[in-house]
C-alpha positions in Angstrom: 4.1 -41.5 25.8 2.0 -38.4 26.5 1.1 -37.7 22.9 -1.8 -39.6 21.3 -2.2 -39.9 17.5 -5.6 -40.3 16.0 -6.8 -40.5 12.3 -9.9 -38.8 11.2 -10.3 -39.1 7.4 -7.4 -37.2 5.8 -6.6 -35.6 9.1 -3.9 -36.6 11.6 -4.6 -35.4 15.2 -1.9 -35.2 17.9 -3.2 -34.7 21.4 -1.3 -33.9 24.5 -2.8 -36.2 27.1 -1.8 -33.9 29.9 -4.9 -31.8 29.0 -3.4 -28.5 29.7 -5.9 -25.5 29.3 -5.2 -23.6 26.1 -8.0 -21.2 25.6 -8.9 -18.1 27.6 -12.3 -19.6 28.5 -10.6 -22.3 30.4 -7.9 -20.2 32.2 -7.9 -19.8 35.9 -9.3 -17.0 38.0 -5.8 -15.5 37.9 -6.6 -14.3 34.4 -9.5 -12.3 35.7 -7.5 -10.9 38.6 -4.7 -10.0 36.2 -7.1 -8.3 33.9 -8.8 -6.1 36.6 -6.4 -3.2 36.2 -6.9 -3.2 32.5 -10.7 -3.5 32.8 -10.7 -0.6 35.3 -8.7 1.5 32.8 -11.2 0.6 30.1 -14.1 1.6 32.3 -12.5 4.9 33.0 -11.9 5.5 29.3 -15.5 4.7 28.4 -16.7 7.0 31.2 -14.6 9.8 29.7 -16.6 9.6 26.5 -19.0 12.4 27.2 -21.8 11.1 24.9 -21.9 7.7 26.8 -22.8 8.9 30.3 -26.5 9.2 30.0 -26.8 6.3 27.6 -25.0 4.0 29.9 -27.3 5.0 32.8 -30.4 4.3 30.7 -28.8 1.0 29.5 -28.2 -0.2 33.1 -31.7 0.8 34.2 -33.3 -1.1 31.4 -31.2 -4.2 32.1 -32.2 -4.2 35.8 -35.9 -3.9 34.8 -35.5 -6.7 32.3 -34.1 -8.9 35.1 -37.2 -8.5 37.3 -40.0 -8.8 34.7 -39.5 -12.6 34.0 -40.1 -13.4 37.7 -43.3 -11.3 37.6 -44.4 -13.2 34.5 -43.6 -16.5 36.2 -45.7 -15.6 39.2 -48.7 -14.9 37.0 -48.2 -18.3 35.3 -48.0 -19.9 38.7 -51.4 -18.5 39.7 -52.9 -20.6 37.0 -52.4 -23.6 39.3 -54.7 -21.9 41.9 -57.3 -21.5 39.2 -57.0 -25.1 38.1 -57.0 -26.3 41.8 -60.2 -24.3 42.4 -61.8 -25.6 39.3 -61.0 -29.3 40.2 -61.9 -29.2 43.8 -64.7 -26.6 44.0 -65.9 -26.6 40.4 -65.7 -22.8 40.4 -63.4 -20.2 38.7 -62.7 -16.6 40.0 -63.3 -14.4 36.9 -61.4 -11.5 38.4 -58.4 -13.6 39.3 -58.4 -15.2 35.8 -58.6 -11.7 34.2 -55.8 -10.4 36.3 -53.6 -13.4 35.3 -54.4 -13.0 31.6 -53.8 -9.2 31.7 -50.7 -9.6 33.9 -49.2 -12.3 31.7 -49.9 -10.2 28.6 -48.3 -7.0 30.1 -45.3 -9.0 31.4 -44.7 -10.5 28.0 -45.1 -7.2 26.3 -42.8 -5.5 28.8 -40.1 -8.1 28.1 -40.3 -7.5 24.4 -40.3 -3.7 24.8 -37.4 -3.8 27.2 -35.5 -6.1 24.9 -36.1 -3.8 22.0 -35.2 -0.7 24.0 -31.9 -2.3 25.2 -31.0 -3.1 21.6 -31.8 0.5 20.5 -29.9 2.2 23.3 -26.9 -0.2 22.8 -26.4 1.0 19.2 -25.2 4.6 19.9 -23.1 3.4 22.9 -21.5 0.8 20.6 -20.9 3.5 17.9 -19.2 6.0 20.3 -17.0 3.2 21.8 -16.0 1.9 18.4 -14.9 5.4 17.3 -12.9 6.0 20.5 -11.1 2.6 20.3 -10.5 2.9 16.5 -7.8 5.4 17.4 -6.2 2.9 19.8 -6.2 0.3 17.1 -4.7 2.8 14.6 -2.0 3.7 17.0 -1.2 0.0 17.8 -0.6 -0.7 14.1 1.1 2.5 13.1 3.8 2.6 15.7 5.5 -0.7 14.8 8.7 -0.8 12.9 9.3 -3.2 9.9 11.0 -6.2 11.6 8.5 -6.1 14.5 5.4 -5.8 12.2 6.7 -8.6 9.9 7.0 -11.0 12.8 4.2 -13.7 12.4 3.9 -13.8 16.2 3.2 -10.1 16.3 0.7 -10.4 13.5 -1.2 -13.0 15.5 -1.0 -10.8 18.6 -2.4 -7.9 16.6 -5.2 -10.0 15.1 -6.5 -11.5 18.3 -7.9 -8.4 20.1 -9.0 -6.7 16.9 -10.5 -9.6 15.0 -14.1 -8.7 16.1 -13.7 -4.9 16.7 -15.6 -3.9 13.6 -18.6 -6.0 14.7 -18.6 -5.5 18.5 -16.2 -3.1 20.2 -14.4 -5.0 23.0 -15.1 -2.2 25.5 -18.8 -2.6 24.9 -18.5 -6.4 25.1 -16.9 -5.9 28.6 -19.7 -3.6 29.7 -22.5 -5.6 28.3 -21.3 -9.0 29.4 -20.6 -7.8 33.0 -23.9 -6.0 33.3 -25.8 -8.8 31.6 -24.2 -11.3 34.0 -25.4 -9.2 37.0 -28.9 -8.8 35.4 -29.1 -12.6 34.6 -28.0 -13.4 38.2 -30.8 -11.2 39.6 -33.2 -12.8 37.1 -32.2 -16.3 38.1 -32.5 -15.6 41.9 -36.0 -14.0 41.5 -37.2 -16.8 39.3 -35.9 -19.4 41.7 -37.7 -17.8 44.6 -41.0 -17.5 42.7 -40.7 -21.1 41.3 -39.9 -22.5 44.8 -43.0 -20.8 46.3 -45.2 -22.0 43.5 -44.1 -25.6 43.6 -43.4 -26.4 47.2 -47.1 -26.9 48.0 -47.7 -28.9 44.8 -47.5 -32.7 45.1 -44.1 -33.8 43.6 -43.8 -30.3 42.2 -40.1 -29.8 43.1 -39.3 -33.3 41.9 -41.0 -32.8 38.5 -39.2 -29.4 38.1 -35.8 -31.1 38.8 -36.5 -33.9 36.3 -37.6 -31.4 33.6 -34.6 -29.2 34.2 -32.3 -32.3 33.6 -33.5 -32.5 30.0 -33.1 -28.8 29.5 -29.5 -28.8 30.8 -28.6 -31.9 28.7 -30.0 -30.1 25.6 -27.8 -27.1 26.2 -25.9 -26.2 23.0 -22.4 -27.4 23.2 -19.3 -27.8 21.1 -18.5 -31.5 20.6 -15.3 -33.1 19.2 -15.9 -36.7 20.1 -12.8 -37.9 22.0 -11.1 -34.6 21.7 -11.4 -32.4 24.8 -11.8 -28.7 24.2 -9.5 -27.9 27.1 -6.6 -30.1 25.9 -3.6 -29.3 23.8 -4.1 -30.8 20.3 -3.2 -30.1 16.7 -4.6 -31.4 13.5 -2.8 -31.6 10.2 -3.0 -33.4 6.9 -0.4 -34.8 4.6 -2.8 -36.2 2.0 -1.3 -35.0 -1.3 -4.6 -35.2 -3.2 -6.6 -33.3 -0.5 -3.9 -30.6 -0.3 -3.8 -30.3 -4.1 -7.6 -30.0 -4.4 -7.7 -27.3 -1.8 -4.9 -25.4 -3.5 -6.7 -25.6 -6.9 -9.9 -24.4 -5.2 -8.1 -21.3 -3.8 -6.4 -20.7 -7.2 -9.7 -20.2 -9.0 -11.4 -18.3 -6.2 -8.6 -15.8 -5.5 -8.8 -12.7 -7.7 -5.0 -12.4 -7.6 -4.6 -15.3 -10.0 -7.6 -14.5 -12.4 -5.6 -12.6 -15.0 -3.0 -15.3 -15.5 -5.7 -18.1 -15.6 -7.6 -16.2 -18.3 -4.6 -15.0 -20.3 -2.9 -18.4 -20.3 -6.1 -20.4 -20.9 -5.3 -22.9 -18.2 -8.8 -23.1 -16.8 -9.6 -26.5 -18.4 -6.4 -28.0 -17.1 -7.1 -26.7 -13.6 -10.6 -28.2 -13.8 -9.2 -31.5 -15.0 -6.6 -31.6 -12.2 -9.2 -30.7 -9.5 -11.6 -33.4 -10.7 -8.9 -36.1 -10.6 -7.7 -35.0 -7.2 -11.1 -34.7 -5.6 -12.2 -38.1 -6.9 -9.0 -39.7 -5.7 -9.4 -38.5 -2.2 -13.1 -39.5 -2.4 -15.1 -39.5 0.9 -12.0 -38.8 3.0 -12.1 -35.2 1.7 -14.1 -33.5 4.4 -13.9 -30.6 6.9 -11.9 -31.5 10.0 -14.7 -31.0 12.5 -17.1 -33.0 10.3 -14.5 -35.8 10.1 -14.3 -35.9 13.9 -18.0 -36.1 14.3 -18.2 -38.9 11.7 -15.8 -40.9 13.9 -17.9 -40.5 17.1 -21.1 -42.3 16.0 -21.5 -44.4 19.2 -21.2 -41.3 21.4 -23.7 -39.4 19.2 -26.3 -42.3 19.1 -26.3 -42.6 22.9 -25.9 -39.0 24.0 -28.1 -37.3 21.4 -30.7 -40.0 20.7 -31.3 -42.5 23.5 -30.3 -40.5 26.6 -32.6 -37.4 25.8 -35.5 -39.7 25.4 -34.9 -41.3 28.8 -34.7 -37.8 30.4 -37.8 -36.7 28.6 -39.8 -39.8 29.8 -38.9 -39.4 33.5 -41.5 -36.6 34.3 -44.2 -38.6 32.5 -43.2 -41.7 34.5 -43.6 -39.8 37.8 -46.9 -38.4 36.6 -48.1 -41.9 35.7 -47.2 -43.3 39.1 -48.9 -40.5 40.9 -52.0 -40.9 38.7 -52.2 -44.6 39.6 -52.0 -43.8 43.2 -54.3 -40.7 43.2 -56.6 -40.8 40.1 -58.6 -37.9 41.4 -55.5 -35.6 41.1 -55.0 -36.2 37.3 -56.4 -32.9 36.1 -54.4 -30.9 38.6 -51.3 -33.0 38.1 -51.6 -32.6 34.3 -51.9 -28.8 34.6 -48.9 -28.8 37.1 -46.8 -30.9 34.7 -47.5 -28.6 31.7 -46.8 -25.5 33.8 -43.7 -27.0 35.3 -42.3 -27.8 31.8 -42.9 -24.3 30.7 -41.4 -22.6 33.8 -38.4 -24.9 33.9 -37.7 -24.2 30.2 -37.6 -20.5 31.0 -35.5 -21.1 34.1 -32.9 -23.3 32.4 -32.7 -20.8 29.6 -31.8 -18.1 32.1 -29.3 -20.5 33.7 -27.7 -21.2 30.3 -27.4 -17.5 29.7 -25.7 -17.0 33.1 -23.3 -19.9 32.4 -22.4 -18.5 29.0 -21.9 -15.0 30.4 -19.7 -16.4 33.2 -17.6 -18.4 30.8 -17.3 -15.5 28.4 -16.1 -13.1 31.1 -12.8 -14.8 31.4 -12.4 -14.9 27.6 -13.4 -11.2 27.3 -11.1 -10.1 30.1 -8.2 -12.0 28.5 -8.9 -10.0 25.3 -8.8 -6.8 27.3 -5.3 -7.6 28.4 -4.3 -8.3 24.7 -5.9 -5.0 23.6 -3.8 -2.9 25.8 -0.6 -5.0 25.5 -0.5 -4.6 21.7 0.2 -0.9 22.3 3.2 -1.9 24.3 4.8 -4.4 21.9 8.5 -3.4 21.9 9.9 -2.3 18.6 13.0 -4.2 17.5 14.8 -1.0 16.2 15.8 0.8 19.3 17.9 3.8 20.3 21.1 2.9 22.2 21.7 5.1 25.2 24.8 7.2 25.3 26.5 9.8 27.6 24.4 12.5 25.9 21.1 10.6 26.6 21.7 9.7 30.3 19.3 12.4 31.4 16.6 10.8 29.2 16.7 7.5 31.0 13.2 8.1 32.4 11.9 8.0 28.9 10.9 4.8 27.2 13.2 3.8 24.4 10.2 3.8 22.0 9.6 7.4 22.9 10.3 9.6 19.8 12.2 12.1 22.0 14.7 9.5 23.2 18.2 9.6 21.7 20.7 12.1 20.4 19.1 15.0 18.5 20.0 15.1 14.8 21.3 17.3 13.4 22.7 19.5 16.1 22.6 22.4 13.6 19.9 22.4 10.9 22.0 24.4 8.6 24.4 21.5 8.1 21.7 19.6 6.2 22.1 22.0 3.3 25.6 20.6 2.9 24.4 17.0 2.9 25.0 14.1 5.3 27.9 11.7 5.4 27.4 8.0 5.6 29.9 5.4 6.6 29.6 1.6 6.9 32.2 -0.2 9.1 32.4 -3.9 8.6 28.6 -4.2 8.4 26.9 -7.6 8.0 23.1 -8.2 7.9 20.7 -11.1 7.7 17.0 -10.6 7.2 14.8 -12.0 10.0 14.2 -15.7 9.5 17.0 -16.1 7.0 20.3 -17.8 7.4 21.8 -16.1 4.4 23.7 -12.9 4.6 22.2 -10.0 2.6 25.3 -8.0 3.4 28.7 -9.2 4.5 31.6 -7.3 5.9 30.8 -4.1 4.0 32.8 -1.0 4.5 32.7 2.3 2.6 32.3 6.0 3.2 30.1 8.6 1.4 31.2 12.2 2.1 28.8 15.1 2.5 27.2 16.2 -0.7 28.5 13.3 -2.8 26.5 11.5 -5.5 26.9 7.8 -4.9 25.6 5.0 -7.2 25.4 1.5 -6.0 25.3 -1.0 -8.9 25.1 -4.7 -9.1 22.9 -7.6 -10.0 19.5 -8.3 -8.4 19.9 -9.7 -4.9 23.4 -8.4 -4.4 22.5 -6.2 -1.4 22.0 -2.8 -3.0 18.5 -2.2 -1.5 19.6 -3.6 1.9 22.2 -0.8 2.2 19.5 1.8 1.8 17.2 0.1 4.3 19.9 0.0 6.9 20.7 3.7 6.4 17.0 4.5 7.0 17.0 2.2 10.0 14.3 0.0 8.8 16.6 -2.7 10.2 19.7 -2.8 12.3 22.9 -4.5 11.1 23.7 -7.9 12.6 27.4 -6.9 12.9 29.4 -3.7 12.5 28.4 0.0 12.8 26.8 2.6 10.6 27.9 6.2 11.1 25.8 9.2 10.1 27.8 12.4 10.2 30.3 10.4 12.3 27.7 9.4 14.9 26.5 5.9 15.4 23.1 5.7 13.8 21.8 3.6 16.7 22.2 6.5 19.1 20.2 9.1 17.0 16.6 10.0 17.6 14.8 7.8 15.0 12.2 10.5 14.2 15.0 13.1 13.6 17.0 10.7 11.4 14.0 9.9 9.2 13.0 13.5 8.9 16.5 14.2 7.5 16.2 11.5 4.8 14.0 11.2 1.7 13.8 7.7 0.4 12.1 5.8 -2.5 12.4 2.0 -2.3 12.2 -0.4 -5.2 9.2 -2.1 -3.7 7.5 1.2 -3.3 3.9 1.4 -2.2 0.9 3.5 -3.2 -1.6 4.1 -0.4 -5.3 3.5 -0.8 -5.8 7.3 -0.8 -6.2 9.9 -3.5 -3.2 10.8 -5.8 -3.1 14.2 -4.1 -2.7 12.5 -0.7 -0.3 9.9 -2.0 2.1 12.7 -3.2 1.3 15.0 -0.2 2.4 12.3 2.3 6.0 13.0 1.1 5.7 16.0 3.5 2.5 15.8 5.6 3.0 19.4 6.9 2.5 20.7 3.3 0.0 18.1 2.1 -2.7 20.7 1.6 -0.6 22.9 -0.6 -1.8 21.8 -4.1 0.8 24.0 -5.9 3.7 22.2 -4.2 2.0 18.8 -4.9 1.7 19.7 -8.6 5.3 20.9 -8.6 6.4 17.6 -7.1 4.3 15.7 -9.7 6.0 17.7 -12.5 9.5 16.9 -11.2 8.4 13.2 -11.0 7.1 13.3 -14.5 3.5 12.5 -13.3 1.6 15.8 -13.8 0.7 15.3 -17.4 -1.1 12.0 -17.1 -2.6 12.9 -13.8 -4.1 16.0 -15.3 -5.8 13.8 -18.0 -7.6 11.7 -15.4 -11.3 12.6 -14.9 -10.9 13.4 -11.2 -7.3 14.6 -11.7 -5.4 14.7 -8.3 -8.5 13.5 -6.4 -8.4 10.1 -8.2 -8.3 7.1 -5.9 -5.9 4.5 -7.4 -7.3 1.8 -5.1 -10.6 2.6 -3.5 -10.5 1.7 0.2 -14.2 1.1 0.4 -15.7 -1.7 -1.7 -19.1 -1.6 -3.4 -21.6 -4.3 -2.6 -23.6 -6.3 -5.1 -26.7 -8.5 -4.8 -26.2 -12.2 -4.6 -27.7 -12.9 -8.1 -24.9 -14.0 -10.4 -24.5 -11.9 -13.5 -25.7 -13.6 -16.7 -28.4 -15.7 -14.9 -32.1 -15.1 -14.7 -33.6 -13.4 -11.7 -36.9 -14.7 -10.0 -38.9 -12.6 -12.5 -37.3 -14.2 -15.5 -35.1 -11.2 -16.5 -31.4 -11.6 -17.4 -29.2 -10.3 -14.5 -27.0 -7.5 -15.9 -25.2 -5.1 -13.5 -24.0 -2.7 -16.2 -27.0 -0.3 -15.9 -26.8 0.1 -12.2 -23.0 0.4 -12.4 -23.5 3.2 -14.9 -26.1 4.9 -12.8 -23.8 4.9 -9.8 -20.7 5.8 -11.8 -19.1 2.5 -10.7 -16.2 1.8 -13.0 -14.7 -1.4 -11.6 -16.5 -4.7 -11.6 -15.2 -5.7 -8.1 -16.1 -2.4 -6.6 -12.6 -2.1 -5.1 -11.3 0.4 -7.6 -8.5 -1.9 -8.6 -9.3 -2.3 -12.3 -5.7 -1.9 -13.4 -5.2 0.9 -10.9 -7.5 3.1 -13.0 -5.6 1.9 -16.1 -2.2 3.4 -15.2 0.9 1.6 -16.3 3.7 0.5 -14.0 5.8 3.4 -15.1 3.1 5.9 -14.3 2.6 4.3 -10.9 6.3 4.6 -10.2 6.2 8.3 -11.2 3.6 9.0 -8.6 5.8 7.3 -6.0 8.7 9.5 -7.3 6.6 12.6 -7.0 6.1 11.8 -3.3 9.9 11.6 -2.9 10.2 15.0 -4.7 7.5 16.4 -2.5 9.6 15.6 0.5 12.7 17.0 -1.1 11.1 20.2 -2.4 8.7 21.1 0.5 11.2 20.1 3.1 14.3 21.5 1.3 16.0 22.7 4.4 15.3 19.7 6.6 16.4 16.9 4.2 20.1 16.3 3.7 20.1 12.8 2.3 18.2 11.4 -0.7 18.0 7.7 -1.2 16.6 6.1 -4.5 16.3 2.4 -4.9 15.9 1.5 -8.6 14.0 4.7 -9.3 13.8 4.0 -13.1 13.0 0.3 -13.0 9.6 0.8 -14.7 10.6 3.9 -16.8 11.4 3.9 -20.5 14.9 5.3 -21.6 13.6 8.8 -22.3 11.8 9.1 -19.0 14.8 7.6 -17.2 17.1 10.2 -18.8 14.8 13.1 -17.9 14.4 11.8 -14.4 18.2 11.7 -13.7 18.6 15.2 -15.1 15.9 16.5 -12.8 17.4 14.7 -9.8 20.9 16.1 -10.5 19.5 19.6 -10.7 17.4 19.1 -7.6 20.3 17.7 -5.5 22.2 20.9 -5.0 24.7 20.1 -2.2 22.6 17.3 -0.7 24.0 13.8 -0.5 22.3 11.4 -2.9 22.5 7.6 -3.1 21.1 5.6 -5.9 20.9 1.8 -6.3 20.6 0.5 -9.8 21.3 -2.6 -12.0 21.7 -0.3 -15.0 25.0 1.3 -16.0 24.5 4.6 -17.8 24.5 8.3 -17.8 24.1 8.5 -14.0 27.2 6.5 -13.2 29.3 8.9 -15.4 28.4 11.8 -13.0 28.8 9.8 -9.8 31.4 10.9 -7.2 31.5 7.3 -5.9 30.4 4.0 -7.4 30.0 0.9 -5.3 29.9 -2.3 -7.4 28.3 -5.1 -5.5 28.0 -8.8 -6.0 26.9 -11.6 -3.7 26.3 -9.3 -0.7 29.7 -7.7 -0.7 31.3 -4.5 -2.2 33.8 -5.8 -4.8 34.9 -2.5 -6.3 34.5 1.2 -5.5 35.6 4.5 -7.1 34.6 6.9 -9.9 33.5 5.7 -13.3 36.8 6.4 -14.9 38.7 4.8 -12.1 36.7 1.6 -12.3 37.0 1.4 -16.1 40.8 1.7 -15.7 40.8 -1.1 -13.2 39.3 -3.3 -15.9 37.4 -5.4 -13.3 33.8 -6.6 -13.1 32.3 -3.1 -13.3 34.2 -2.5 -16.6 33.2 -5.8 -18.0 29.5 -5.3 -17.3 29.7 -1.7 -18.5 31.0 -2.9 -21.9 28.3 -5.7 -22.1 25.6 -3.1 -21.6 27.2 -0.6 -23.9 27.5 -3.1 -26.7 23.7 -3.5 -26.7 23.4 0.1 -28.1 26.2 -0.2 -30.7 
């Protein structure tokens, strides 16, 4: 049995007794060797930042100076022994020497502080320039990933690891500072060791006292402690305590802003409080943080290691001093001075040694993060272009390269006539699901046709549109675009030729103008085209009534900050805390500062119209480069009048382009469709025109009559 089970309060811990290293700080030197090419690349990139050259040179010079000054300060402290020795043996003091010691110690101490301050100041602009440079790398790493790759939890963790601290401390600066600081600390340690040795070797028991004092210092080194759990072993902690899990869930419910509206509107706050009180009292003292629970179960270790053992180490130098005083009473003044000086100097020495140990340990961790930083930019996308005879000459290109694949279309003029789409026995399961979202689906939509896919929610309508846009690839079967396997086409070319609006549309944390303009980024600065697209989407009227019109941010990407005083309480001066006046002065309209107060008060239908306007922007501004329009439930949040107006505008806009709709509503649009696909339970049950399907008297006809009766 290699797995040990332990119980700590509500926590169950399972530890692999093999003790395999799991964290970068405990990996072998092979990690550092593996990271060297990446570190060298990072150094070259930082060196290419023009503003950093001089700053890095100054930074290095200051670090080198700071590594020498402590040894100089230590030498002045050591000269005090000479003064004490002279005072004890000859009853005289050299005023000049004492003055030099005092002045030298003061200058050394001041120089240390000045250098430390200067290093901090020079590091700020270096850190800023590096953060700006690598923010582009971060942006690229996130933006290049396709949907199934980005949704993978393993990829999410891989993205978070190297970027988790980037906003605080850029990794490249950490690499430079840790490496240079380690070199500086090593120099400081060597120089201090030489000075300390020269000072103490002639002192009776000096080296022995220094060793004993350093033992206490090293024992008191800050350390992470988990009782019997080893930090370099494989272990996992979990809890199945129903009351503890419930209490934590209730706590998150009342602290997460997502649930606030429903809590207030439904009046369930008293019930939540009652349930939390019962759960937390049932779990009683077992409800504690995991690390606190582990510490509570290691009392014996704590009592000995943190109470008795330090006192033993602290007493050893005094014991040696007492023995020596008994043997040589006349040396007590000098020995007492030596003991105090040794304690001071060894404290400084052990502090330097700790710093070097920490830097050495963090180098491996930091270098491992460097590997992760560059590897995230090479995460392979799941949606790839399949090589063909036409792309053999492109084999030197990476398959993630946007230029890899068959160009589409071969003739841009063909897009004016629309794009044909054919599904051949296509089946698909979403990642992580065992259920088919689409099964053995076959159909063909000719160039320029209007196709409406109808069916109940979850029948597979949206999945068809996502597969056409190559957000995912089918598990089985083929999809042909203009008779060409979609997997062989250049992905960028394919997506330029398609305009799509999904049911789960998104609005970006940008202005309304930018949200619409992103439909065609190449014309995003043309306000007239943006306004025209907004008119087609039915959004211009209400946008024009907003105070900031098209410059309105629906969700402000930068939050406001508030003081820690809770609103409604009294501040230290006895005044009632009320943020309304400062919000009014700063023109801050939302309480949370995030601009999310009902998305500036817009309704769901208005938000959908903005998303529609973005689709129209792509169709209008890129009229000659778009041949296929995909709309997934485009009227889900619209009232009947707005829905009718939208469909009329869409039919007029279409021209000869191919247009595919998905909808669960049967109405005016299906009457004009060239092809209707009726879906249920992930398969196409019926296909044809409206009249043909009514004559078949199948499921489509039955549901058509059910919906029609609601208006009779």
